[in-house]
N, C-alpha and C positions, 0 to 999 in steps of 0.2 A: 588079679587074684580071683580065681574061680570060687563061686559060692552056690549054694542050693537054697531055694525057698521051700519051706514046708510048714505044715501046721504045728503050732506049739501047743501040745495037748496036755502036758502035765504041769500043773501050777507049782512052781518052785520059787517061793517068795525071795529067798536070799539071792538067787541067781538074777531075778528081775531087779531087785533093789540095787545090786552091784552094777548092773548094766545102766540103770537110771543114774546112779551116783557118778559113773564114769563120764557121763555127758552133762552133768550138772542139772538134771531134771529133778528138782527137789520137792515138787508137790507131793508125789507119792512116797518119796523116801521119808518125808516128815509125817506121813499118815498112811502106814501100811494097811490099815483096815479098809481105807478107801480104795487102795490098789486091789485088794482081794475082791471087793465088791464089784469093781469095774471089770475084773477078769471074769468073775462069775456071770455077769450080765452081757458079756461080749458074744456076738454071734460066731465069730471066728477070729483066731489070733494066729498070725503068721510070723515066722522067724527066718532070718537069713543066717545060714550056717556056712562056715569056712569049709570048703570041700576037702581041705587037707587034714581037718580034725574031725573026730567022731563025736 
């Protein structure tokens, strides 16, 4: 499965929470304000994107 790594530059809380829920990472899903704070203070956030989807 080909994929692309690129910077995740637009904070989309529902998208991130759905991703975390899908892999049972409950710390941020139980505390979305902590997620937003972590995102705000990150130097760089990268995402892996399916090359067949935009």
